[in-house]
mmCIF file of the N, C-alpha and C atoms, coordinates in Angstrom:
data_MODEL
# 
_entry.id   MODEL 
# 
loop_
_atom_site.group_PDB 
_atom_site.id 
_atom_site.type_symbol 
_atom_site.label_atom_id 
_atom_site.label_alt_id 
_atom_site.label_comp_id 
_atom_site.label_asym_id 
_atom_site.label_entity_id 
_atom_site.label_seq_id 
_atom_site.pdbx_PDB_ins_code 
_atom_site.Cartn_x 
_atom_site.Cartn_y 
_atom_site.Cartn_z 
_atom_site.occupancy 
_atom_site.B_iso_or_equiv 
_atom_site.pdbx_formal_charge 
_atom_site.auth_seq_id 
_atom_site.auth_comp_id 
_atom_site.auth_asym_id 
_atom_site.auth_atom_id 
_atom_site.pdbx_PDB_model_num 
ATOM 1   N N  . MET A 1 1  ? 150.154 125.126 110.574 1.00 0.00 ? 1  MET A N  1 
ATOM 2   C CA . MET A 1 1  ? 148.743 125.780 110.425 1.00 0.00 ? 1  MET A CA 1 
ATOM 3   C C  . MET A 1 1  ? 149.377 127.065 111.312 1.00 0.00 ? 1  MET A C  1 
ATOM 4   N N  . TYR A 1 2  ? 148.958 128.219 111.494 1.00 0.00 ? 2  TYR A N  1 
ATOM 5   C CA . TYR A 1 2  ? 148.748 129.524 111.591 1.00 0.00 ? 2  TYR A CA 1 
ATOM 6   C C  . TYR A 1 2  ? 147.328 129.502 112.735 1.00 0.00 ? 2  TYR A C  1 
ATOM 7   N N  . MET A 1 3  ? 147.525 130.260 113.610 1.00 0.00 ? 3  MET A N  1 
ATOM 8   C CA . MET A 1 3  ? 146.086 130.919 114.962 1.00 0.00 ? 3  MET A CA 1 
ATOM 9   C C  . MET A 1 3  ? 146.053 132.511 114.345 1.00 0.00 ? 3  MET A C  1 
ATOM 10  N N  . LYS A 1 4  ? 144.556 132.322 113.867 1.00 0.00 ? 4  LYS A N  1 
ATOM 11  C CA . LYS A 1 4  ? 144.592 134.003 113.579 1.00 0.00 ? 4  LYS A CA 1 
ATOM 12  C C  . LYS A 1 4  ? 144.511 134.644 114.842 1.00 0.00 ? 4  LYS A C  1 
ATOM 13  N N  . ILE A 1 5  ? 144.772 136.045 114.943 1.00 0.00 ? 5  ILE A N  1 
ATOM 14  C CA . ILE A 1 5  ? 144.899 136.555 116.619 1.00 0.00 ? 5  ILE A CA 1 
ATOM 15  C C  . ILE A 1 5  ? 143.652 137.877 116.263 1.00 0.00 ? 5  ILE A C  1 
ATOM 16  N N  . ARG A 1 6  ? 142.937 137.583 117.436 1.00 0.00 ? 6  ARG A N  1 
ATOM 17  C CA . ARG A 1 6  ? 141.475 138.346 116.902 1.00 0.00 ? 6  ARG A CA 1 
ATOM 18  C C  . ARG A 1 6  ? 142.250 140.021 117.435 1.00 0.00 ? 6  ARG A C  1 
ATOM 19  N N  . VAL A 1 7  ? 142.046 141.479 117.093 1.00 0.00 ? 7  VAL A N  1 
ATOM 20  C CA . VAL A 1 7  ? 142.508 142.066 117.401 1.00 0.00 ? 7  VAL A CA 1 
ATOM 21  C C  . VAL A 1 7  ? 141.219 143.044 118.052 1.00 0.00 ? 7  VAL A C  1 
ATOM 22  N N  . ILE A 1 8  ? 141.152 143.383 119.802 1.00 0.00 ? 8  ILE A N  1 
ATOM 23  C CA . ILE A 1 8  ? 139.723 143.885 119.796 1.00 0.00 ? 8  ILE A CA 1 
ATOM 24  C C  . ILE A 1 8  ? 140.267 145.505 120.928 1.00 0.00 ? 8  ILE A C  1 
ATOM 25  N N  . SER A 1 9  ? 139.914 146.189 119.842 1.00 0.00 ? 9  SER A N  1 
ATOM 26  C CA . SER A 1 9  ? 140.700 147.992 120.286 1.00 0.00 ? 9  SER A CA 1 
ATOM 27  C C  . SER A 1 9  ? 139.394 148.878 120.857 1.00 0.00 ? 9  SER A C  1 
ATOM 28  N N  . THR A 1 10 ? 138.303 148.381 121.314 1.00 0.00 ? 10 THR A N  1 
ATOM 29  C CA . THR A 1 10 ? 137.180 148.878 122.293 1.00 0.00 ? 10 THR A CA 1 
ATOM 30  C C  . THR A 1 10 ? 136.394 147.939 122.891 1.00 0.00 ? 10 THR A C  1 
ATOM 31  N N  . LYS A 1 11 ? 135.596 148.457 124.037 1.00 0.00 ? 11 LYS A N  1 
ATOM 32  C CA . LYS A 1 11 ? 134.676 147.376 124.840 1.00 0.00 ? 11 LYS A CA 1 
ATOM 33  C C  . LYS A 1 11 ? 133.442 146.875 123.885 1.00 0.00 ? 11 LYS A C  1 
ATOM 34  N N  . ASP A 1 12 ? 133.417 148.254 122.597 1.00 0.00 ? 12 ASP A N  1 
ATOM 35  C CA . ASP A 1 12 ? 131.811 147.898 122.013 1.00 0.00 ? 12 ASP A CA 1 
ATOM 36  C C  . ASP A 1 12 ? 132.500 146.581 120.868 1.00 0.00 ? 12 ASP A C  1 
ATOM 37  N N  . ASP A 1 13 ? 133.399 146.406 120.748 1.00 0.00 ? 13 ASP A N  1 
ATOM 38  C CA . ASP A 1 13 ? 134.403 145.124 119.546 1.00 0.00 ? 13 ASP A CA 1 
ATOM 39  C C  . ASP A 1 13 ? 133.983 144.283 120.788 1.00 0.00 ? 13 ASP A C  1 
ATOM 40  N N  . ILE A 1 14 ? 133.777 143.901 121.895 1.00 0.00 ? 14 ILE A N  1 
ATOM 41  C CA . ILE A 1 14 ? 133.639 142.477 122.749 1.00 0.00 ? 14 ILE A CA 1 
ATOM 42  C C  . ILE A 1 14 ? 132.580 141.724 122.215 1.00 0.00 ? 14 ILE A C  1 
ATOM 43  N N  . ASP A 1 15 ? 130.924 142.575 121.936 1.00 0.00 ? 15 ASP A N  1 
ATOM 44  C CA . ASP A 1 15 ? 130.116 142.259 121.280 1.00 0.00 ? 15 ASP A CA 1 
ATOM 45  C C  . ASP A 1 15 ? 130.405 141.315 120.341 1.00 0.00 ? 15 ASP A C  1 
ATOM 46  N N  . ASN A 1 16 ? 131.134 142.243 119.115 1.00 0.00 ? 16 ASN A N  1 
ATOM 47  C CA . ASN A 1 16 ? 131.016 141.427 117.671 1.00 0.00 ? 16 ASN A CA 1 
ATOM 48  C C  . ASN A 1 16 ? 132.196 140.023 117.881 1.00 0.00 ? 16 ASN A C  1 
ATOM 49  N N  . LEU A 1 17 ? 132.375 139.312 119.314 1.00 0.00 ? 17 LEU A N  1 
ATOM 50  C CA . LEU A 1 17 ? 133.085 138.978 119.281 1.00 0.00 ? 17 LEU A CA 1 
ATOM 51  C C  . LEU A 1 17 ? 132.401 137.226 118.809 1.00 0.00 ? 17 LEU A C  1 
ATOM 52  N N  . ASN A 1 18 ? 132.909 136.055 118.359 1.00 0.00 ? 18 ASN A N  1 
ATOM 53  C CA . ASN A 1 18 ? 131.818 135.013 117.413 1.00 0.00 ? 18 ASN A CA 1 
ATOM 54  C C  . ASN A 1 18 ? 132.497 133.869 118.632 1.00 0.00 ? 18 ASN A C  1 
ATOM 55  N N  . GLU A 1 19 ? 131.832 132.746 118.986 1.00 0.00 ? 19 GLU A N  1 
ATOM 56  C CA . GLU A 1 19 ? 132.361 131.722 120.149 1.00 0.00 ? 19 GLU A CA 1 
ATOM 57  C C  . GLU A 1 19 ? 133.609 130.502 119.292 1.00 0.00 ? 19 GLU A C  1 
ATOM 58  N N  . ASN A 1 20 ? 134.046 130.544 118.230 1.00 0.00 ? 20 ASN A N  1 
ATOM 59  C CA . ASN A 1 20 ? 135.057 130.623 117.738 1.00 0.00 ? 20 ASN A CA 1 
ATOM 60  C C  . ASN A 1 20 ? 136.274 131.124 118.073 1.00 0.00 ? 20 ASN A C  1 
ATOM 61  N N  . GLU A 1 21 ? 136.354 132.094 118.376 1.00 0.00 ? 21 GLU A N  1 
ATOM 62  C CA . GLU A 1 21 ? 137.563 132.844 118.435 1.00 0.00 ? 21 GLU A CA 1 
ATOM 63  C C  . GLU A 1 21 ? 138.640 132.315 119.483 1.00 0.00 ? 21 GLU A C  1 
ATOM 64  N N  . GLU A 1 22 ? 140.045 132.248 119.390 1.00 0.00 ? 22 GLU A N  1 
ATOM 65  C CA . GLU A 1 22 ? 140.618 131.319 119.930 1.00 0.00 ? 22 GLU A CA 1 
ATOM 66  C C  . GLU A 1 22 ? 141.817 132.230 120.720 1.00 0.00 ? 22 GLU A C  1 
ATOM 67  N N  . MET A 1 23 ? 142.125 133.169 120.057 1.00 0.00 ? 23 MET A N  1 
ATOM 68  C CA . MET A 1 23 ? 143.490 134.336 120.274 1.00 0.00 ? 23 MET A CA 1 
ATOM 69  C C  . MET A 1 23 ? 142.845 135.307 120.556 1.00 0.00 ? 23 MET A C  1 
ATOM 70  N N  . ILE A 1 24 ? 142.801 136.366 121.181 1.00 0.00 ? 24 ILE A N  1 
ATOM 71  C CA . ILE A 1 24 ? 142.630 137.955 121.585 1.00 0.00 ? 24 ILE A CA 1 
ATOM 72  C C  . ILE A 1 24 ? 144.031 138.596 122.141 1.00 0.00 ? 24 ILE A C  1 
ATOM 73  N N  . HIS A 1 25 ? 143.748 140.004 121.190 1.00 0.00 ? 25 HIS A N  1 
ATOM 74  C CA . HIS A 1 25 ? 144.635 140.414 121.353 1.00 0.00 ? 25 HIS A CA 1 
ATOM 75  C C  . HIS A 1 25 ? 144.151 142.392 122.098 1.00 0.00 ? 25 HIS A C  1 
ATOM 76  N N  . LEU A 1 26 ? 144.023 142.248 123.403 1.00 0.00 ? 26 LEU A N  1 
ATOM 77  C CA . LEU A 1 26 ? 143.387 143.571 123.802 1.00 0.00 ? 26 LEU A CA 1 
ATOM 78  C C  . LEU A 1 26 ? 144.167 144.669 123.997 1.00 0.00 ? 26 LEU A C  1 
ATOM 79  N N  . THR A 1 27 ? 144.075 146.276 123.585 1.00 0.00 ? 27 THR A N  1 
ATOM 80  C CA . THR A 1 27 ? 144.249 147.260 123.142 1.00 0.00 ? 27 THR A CA 1 
ATOM 81  C C  . THR A 1 27 ? 144.018 148.268 124.220 1.00 0.00 ? 27 THR A C  1 
ATOM 82  N N  . PHE A 1 28 ? 143.329 147.595 124.908 1.00 0.00 ? 28 PHE A N  1 
ATOM 83  C CA . PHE A 1 28 ? 142.768 148.725 126.037 1.00 0.00 ? 28 PHE A CA 1 
ATOM 84  C C  . PHE A 1 28 ? 143.093 147.657 127.642 1.00 0.00 ? 28 PHE A C  1 
ATOM 85  N N  . ARG A 1 29 ? 142.868 148.080 128.556 1.00 0.00 ? 29 ARG A N  1 
ATOM 86  C CA . ARG A 1 29 ? 143.345 147.489 129.806 1.00 0.00 ? 29 ARG A CA 1 
ATOM 87  C C  . ARG A 1 29 ? 141.623 147.321 130.189 1.00 0.00 ? 29 ARG A C  1 
ATOM 88  N N  . PRO A 1 30 ? 141.431 145.997 130.325 1.00 0.00 ? 30 PRO A N  1 
ATOM 89  C CA . PRO A 1 30 ? 140.123 145.106 130.281 1.00 0.00 ? 30 PRO A CA 1 
ATOM 90  C C  . PRO A 1 30 ? 139.797 145.625 131.746 1.00 0.00 ? 30 PRO A C  1 
ATOM 91  N N  . SER A 1 31 ? 138.751 145.495 131.997 1.00 0.00 ? 31 SER A N  1 
ATOM 92  C CA . SER A 1 31 ? 137.846 145.166 133.699 1.00 0.00 ? 31 SER A CA 1 
ATOM 93  C C  . SER A 1 31 ? 138.022 144.093 133.898 1.00 0.00 ? 31 SER A C  1 
ATOM 94  N N  . ASN A 1 32 ? 137.407 143.529 134.908 1.00 0.00 ? 32 ASN A N  1 
ATOM 95  C CA . ASN A 1 32 ? 136.647 142.332 135.178 1.00 0.00 ? 32 ASN A CA 1 
ATOM 96  C C  . ASN A 1 32 ? 135.354 141.758 134.014 1.00 0.00 ? 32 ASN A C  1 
ATOM 97  N N  . LYS A 1 33 ? 135.058 142.989 134.367 1.00 0.00 ? 33 LYS A N  1 
ATOM 98  C CA . LYS A 1 33 ? 133.361 142.407 133.985 1.00 0.00 ? 33 LYS A CA 1 
ATOM 99  C C  . LYS A 1 33 ? 133.923 142.438 132.141 1.00 0.00 ? 33 LYS A C  1 
ATOM 100 N N  . ASP A 1 34 ? 134.784 143.082 131.362 1.00 0.00 ? 34 ASP A N  1 
ATOM 101 C CA . ASP A 1 34 ? 135.148 142.581 130.016 1.00 0.00 ? 34 ASP A CA 1 
ATOM 102 C C  . ASP A 1 34 ? 135.841 141.256 129.951 1.00 0.00 ? 34 ASP A C  1 
ATOM 103 N N  . LEU A 1 35 ? 136.447 140.603 131.062 1.00 0.00 ? 35 LEU A N  1 
ATOM 104 C CA . LEU A 1 35 ? 137.045 139.566 130.872 1.00 0.00 ? 35 LEU A CA 1 
ATOM 105 C C  . LEU A 1 35 ? 136.136 138.584 131.058 1.00 0.00 ? 35 LEU A C  1 
ATOM 106 N N  . PHE A 1 36 ? 135.305 138.827 131.820 1.00 0.00 ? 36 PHE A N  1 
ATOM 107 C CA . PHE A 1 36 ? 134.185 137.596 132.227 1.00 0.00 ? 36 PHE A CA 1 
ATOM 108 C C  . PHE A 1 36 ? 133.322 137.558 130.781 1.00 0.00 ? 36 PHE A C  1 
ATOM 109 N N  . SER A 1 37 ? 133.231 138.842 130.306 1.00 0.00 ? 37 SER A N  1 
ATOM 110 C CA . SER A 1 37 ? 132.229 139.530 128.845 1.00 0.00 ? 37 SER A CA 1 
ATOM 111 C C  . SER A 1 37 ? 132.935 138.270 127.721 1.00 0.00 ? 37 SER A C  1 
ATOM 112 N N  . ILE A 1 38 ? 134.323 138.654 127.366 1.00 0.00 ? 38 ILE A N  1 
ATOM 113 C CA . ILE A 1 38 ? 134.884 137.862 126.242 1.00 0.00 ? 38 ILE A CA 1 
ATOM 114 C C  . ILE A 1 38 ? 134.431 135.902 126.874 1.00 0.00 ? 38 ILE A C  1 
ATOM 115 N N  . VAL A 1 39 ? 135.446 135.966 127.749 1.00 0.00 ? 39 VAL A N  1 
ATOM 116 C CA . VAL A 1 39 ? 135.029 134.577 128.056 1.00 0.00 ? 39 VAL A CA 1 
ATOM 117 C C  . VAL A 1 39 ? 134.152 133.706 127.555 1.00 0.00 ? 39 VAL A C  1 
ATOM 118 N N  . ASN A 1 40 ? 132.828 134.258 128.176 1.00 0.00 ? 40 ASN A N  1 
ATOM 119 C CA . ASN A 1 40 ? 131.530 134.144 127.719 1.00 0.00 ? 40 ASN A CA 1 
ATOM 120 C C  . ASN A 1 40 ? 130.749 134.160 126.273 1.00 0.00 ? 40 ASN A C  1 
ATOM 121 N N  . LYS A 1 41 ? 131.753 135.344 125.688 1.00 0.00 ? 41 LYS A N  1 
ATOM 122 C CA . LYS A 1 41 ? 130.974 135.455 124.263 1.00 0.00 ? 41 LYS A CA 1 
ATOM 123 C C  . LYS A 1 41 ? 132.316 134.292 123.033 1.00 0.00 ? 41 LYS A C  1 
ATOM 124 N N  . SER A 1 42 ? 133.336 133.825 123.866 1.00 0.00 ? 42 SER A N  1 
ATOM 125 C CA . SER A 1 42 ? 134.275 133.148 123.359 1.00 0.00 ? 42 SER A CA 1 
ATOM 126 C C  . SER A 1 42 ? 134.807 131.575 124.487 1.00 0.00 ? 42 SER A C  1 
ATOM 127 N N  . PRO A 1 43 ? 134.014 130.810 124.439 1.00 0.00 ? 43 PRO A N  1 
ATOM 128 C CA . PRO A 1 43 ? 134.247 130.193 126.155 1.00 0.00 ? 43 PRO A CA 1 
ATOM 129 C C  . PRO A 1 43 ? 134.842 128.873 125.137 1.00 0.00 ? 43 PRO A C  1 
ATOM 130 N N  . ASN A 1 44 ? 135.940 128.585 123.846 1.00 0.00 ? 44 ASN A N  1 
ATOM 131 C CA . ASN A 1 44 ? 136.956 128.455 123.456 1.00 0.00 ? 44 ASN A CA 1 
ATOM 132 C C  . ASN A 1 44 ? 138.096 129.218 123.122 1.00 0.00 ? 44 ASN A C  1 
ATOM 133 N N  . ILE A 1 45 ? 138.385 130.049 124.108 1.00 0.00 ? 45 ILE A N  1 
ATOM 134 C CA . ILE A 1 45 ? 139.411 130.979 124.423 1.00 0.00 ? 45 ILE A CA 1 
ATOM 135 C C  . ILE A 1 45 ? 140.552 130.368 124.807 1.00 0.00 ? 45 ILE A C  1 
ATOM 136 N N  . LYS A 1 46 ? 141.915 130.322 124.277 1.00 0.00 ? 46 LYS A N  1 
ATOM 137 C CA . LYS A 1 46 ? 142.715 129.958 124.834 1.00 0.00 ? 46 LYS A CA 1 
ATOM 138 C C  . LYS A 1 46 ? 144.350 130.833 125.020 1.00 0.00 ? 46 LYS A C  1 
ATOM 139 N N  . ALA A 1 47 ? 143.669 131.939 124.167 1.00 0.00 ? 47 ALA A N  1 
ATOM 140 C CA . ALA A 1 47 ? 144.893 133.055 125.192 1.00 0.00 ? 47 ALA A CA 1 
ATOM 141 C C  . ALA A 1 47 ? 144.268 134.638 124.758 1.00 0.00 ? 47 ALA A C  1 
ATOM 142 N N  . VAL A 1 48 ? 144.351 135.273 125.566 1.00 0.00 ? 48 VAL A N  1 
ATOM 143 C CA . VAL A 1 48 ? 144.409 136.360 126.209 1.00 0.00 ? 48 VAL A CA 1 
ATOM 144 C C  . VAL A 1 48 ? 145.252 137.436 126.184 1.00 0.00 ? 48 VAL A C  1 
ATOM 145 N N  . GLN A 1 49 ? 145.967 138.136 125.045 1.00 0.00 ? 49 GLN A N  1 
ATOM 146 C CA . GLN A 1 49 ? 147.151 139.116 125.774 1.00 0.00 ? 49 GLN A CA 1 
ATOM 147 C C  . GLN A 1 49 ? 146.726 140.817 125.844 1.00 0.00 ? 49 GLN A C  1 
ATOM 148 N N  . VAL A 1 50 ? 147.419 140.838 126.466 1.00 0.00 ? 50 VAL A N  1 
ATOM 149 C CA . VAL A 1 50 ? 147.138 141.978 127.073 1.00 0.00 ? 50 VAL A CA 1 
ATOM 150 C C  . VAL A 1 50 ? 148.739 142.718 127.520 1.00 0.00 ? 50 VAL A C  1 
ATOM 151 N N  . PRO A 1 51 ? 148.934 143.926 126.558 1.00 0.00 ? 51 PRO A N  1 
ATOM 152 C CA . PRO A 1 51 ? 149.994 144.303 126.700 1.00 0.00 ? 51 PRO A CA 1 
ATOM 153 C C  . PRO A 1 51 ? 150.748 144.402 128.039 1.00 0.00 ? 51 PRO A C  1 
ATOM 154 N N  . SER A 1 52 ? 151.887 144.632 128.710 1.00 0.00 ? 52 SER A N  1 
ATOM 155 C CA . SER A 1 52 ? 152.530 144.811 129.720 1.00 0.00 ? 52 SER A CA 1 
ATOM 156 C C  . SER A 1 52 ? 152.403 145.936 130.717 1.00 0.00 ? 52 SER A C  1 
ATOM 157 N N  . SER A 1 53 ? 151.918 147.292 129.687 1.00 0.00 ? 53 SER A N  1 
ATOM 158 C CA . SER A 1 53 ? 151.577 148.369 130.872 1.00 0.00 ? 53 SER A CA 1 
ATOM 159 C C  . SER A 1 53 ? 150.503 148.237 131.573 1.00 0.00 ? 53 SER A C  1 
ATOM 160 N N  . TYR A 1 54 ? 149.779 147.332 130.706 1.00 0.00 ? 54 TYR A N  1 
ATOM 161 C CA . TYR A 1 54 ? 148.029 147.262 131.188 1.00 0.00 ? 54 TYR A CA 1 
ATOM 162 C C  . TYR A 1 54 ? 148.113 145.897 132.143 1.00 0.00 ? 54 TYR A C  1 
ATOM 163 N N  . MET A 1 55 ? 148.478 145.344 131.788 1.00 0.00 ? 55 MET A N  1 
ATOM 164 C CA . MET A 1 55 ? 149.261 143.612 133.102 1.00 0.00 ? 55 MET A CA 1 
ATOM 165 C C  . MET A 1 55 ? 149.147 144.336 134.192 1.00 0.00 ? 55 MET A C  1 
ATOM 166 N N  . ARG A 1 56 ? 150.128 145.269 134.743 1.00 0.00 ? 56 ARG A N  1 
ATOM 167 C CA . ARG A 1 56 ? 150.414 145.923 135.437 1.00 0.00 ? 56 ARG A CA 1 
ATOM 168 C C  . ARG A 1 56 ? 149.699 145.891 136.295 1.00 0.00 ? 56 ARG A C  1 
ATOM 169 N N  . SER A 1 57 ? 148.359 146.574 135.685 1.00 0.00 ? 57 SER A N  1 
ATOM 170 C CA . SER A 1 57 ? 147.541 147.616 136.415 1.00 0.00 ? 57 SER A CA 1 
ATOM 171 C C  . SER A 1 57 ? 146.054 146.924 136.522 1.00 0.00 ? 57 SER A C  1 
ATOM 172 N N  . LEU A 1 58 ? 146.353 145.799 135.893 1.00 0.00 ? 58 LEU A N  1 
ATOM 173 C CA . LEU A 1 58 ? 144.728 144.689 136.420 1.00 0.00 ? 58 LEU A CA 1 
ATOM 174 C C  . LEU A 1 58 ? 144.652 144.839 137.587 1.00 0.00 ? 58 LEU A C  1 
ATOM 175 N N  . SER A 1 59 ? 143.799 144.347 138.102 1.00 0.00 ? 59 SER A N  1 
ATOM 176 C CA . SER A 1 59 ? 143.357 143.569 139.137 1.00 0.00 ? 59 SER A CA 1 
ATOM 177 C C  . SER A 1 59 ? 142.910 142.544 139.800 1.00 0.00 ? 59 SER A C  1 
ATOM 178 N N  . LYS A 1 60 ? 143.693 142.012 141.068 1.00 0.00 ? 60 LYS A N  1 
ATOM 179 C CA . LYS A 1 60 ? 144.336 140.653 141.358 1.00 0.00 ? 60 LYS A CA 1 
ATOM 180 C C  . LYS A 1 60 ? 143.292 139.159 141.175 1.00 0.00 ? 60 LYS A C  1 
ATOM 181 N N  . SER A 1 61 ? 141.644 139.793 141.254 1.00 0.00 ? 61 SER A N  1 
ATOM 182 C CA . SER A 1 61 ? 140.609 138.676 140.866 1.00 0.00 ? 61 SER A CA 1 
ATOM 183 C C  . SER A 1 61 ? 140.727 138.910 139.408 1.00 0.00 ? 61 SER A C  1 
ATOM 184 N N  . ALA A 1 62 ? 141.167 139.908 138.326 1.00 0.00 ? 62 ALA A N  1 
ATOM 185 C CA . ALA A 1 62 ? 141.305 139.499 137.113 1.00 0.00 ? 62 ALA A CA 1 
ATOM 186 C C  . ALA A 1 62 ? 142.328 138.672 136.510 1.00 0.00 ? 62 ALA A C  1 
ATOM 187 N N  . LYS A 1 63 ? 143.973 138.710 137.556 1.00 0.00 ? 63 LYS A N  1 
ATOM 188 C CA . LYS A 1 63 ? 144.607 138.373 137.268 1.00 0.00 ? 63 LYS A CA 1 
ATOM 189 C C  . LYS A 1 63 ? 144.642 136.771 137.409 1.00 0.00 ? 63 LYS A C  1 
ATOM 190 N N  . MET A 1 64 ? 144.032 136.573 138.316 1.00 0.00 ? 64 MET A N  1 
ATOM 191 C CA . MET A 1 64 ? 143.287 135.217 138.656 1.00 0.00 ? 64 MET A CA 1 
ATOM 192 C C  . MET A 1 64 ? 142.513 134.864 138.177 1.00 0.00 ? 64 MET A C  1 
ATOM 193 N N  . PHE A 1 65 ? 141.566 135.328 137.949 1.00 0.00 ? 65 PHE A N  1 
ATOM 194 C CA . PHE A 1 65 ? 140.780 134.444 136.855 1.00 0.00 ? 65 PHE A CA 1 
ATOM 195 C C  . PHE A 1 65 ? 141.415 134.406 135.981 1.00 0.00 ? 65 PHE A C  1 
ATOM 196 N N  . LEU A 1 66 ? 142.158 134.981 135.299 1.00 0.00 ? 66 LEU A N  1 
ATOM 197 C CA . LEU A 1 66 ? 143.157 134.430 134.131 1.00 0.00 ? 66 LEU A CA 1 
ATOM 198 C C  . LEU A 1 66 ? 143.902 133.201 133.756 1.00 0.00 ? 66 LEU A C  1 
ATOM 199 N N  . ASP A 1 67 ? 144.349 133.474 135.258 1.00 0.00 ? 67 ASP A N  1 
ATOM 200 C CA . ASP A 1 67 ? 145.043 132.123 135.492 1.00 0.00 ? 67 ASP A CA 1 
ATOM 201 C C  . ASP A 1 67 ? 144.390 130.738 136.005 1.00 0.00 ? 67 ASP A C  1 
ATOM 202 N N  . LEU A 1 68 ? 142.973 131.079 136.337 1.00 0.00 ? 68 LEU A N  1 
ATOM 203 C CA . LEU A 1 68 ? 141.913 130.037 136.853 1.00 0.00 ? 68 LEU A CA 1 
ATOM 204 C C  . LEU A 1 68 ? 141.762 129.482 135.128 1.00 0.00 ? 68 LEU A C  1 
ATOM 205 N N  . ARG A 1 69 ? 141.744 130.159 134.386 1.00 0.00 ? 69 ARG A N  1 
ATOM 206 C CA . ARG A 1 69 ? 140.873 130.155 132.616 1.00 0.00 ? 69 ARG A CA 1 
ATOM 207 C C  . ARG A 1 69 ? 142.572 129.423 131.858 1.00 0.00 ? 69 ARG A C  1 
ATOM 208 N N  . LYS A 1 70 ? 143.816 129.119 132.958 1.00 0.00 ? 70 LYS A N  1 
ATOM 209 C CA . LYS A 1 70 ? 144.704 129.003 131.783 1.00 0.00 ? 70 LYS A CA 1 
ATOM 210 C C  . LYS A 1 70 ? 145.071 129.787 130.580 1.00 0.00 ? 70 LYS A C  1 
# 
């Protein structure tokens, strides 16, 4: 079995997420609000992939939020 990764290219794409999404790849640096919106729209999310160049610039609170959500 394979998992489908949903690619989110813009902040506007977050509105089009459905609640069954499990894996998301972001092509932009998400704000704290963006991450909260993603988790609210897709509560069963298992992974949020962020490019390493953007990961270094995420806020501490965003990183802690992702860590808490495992």
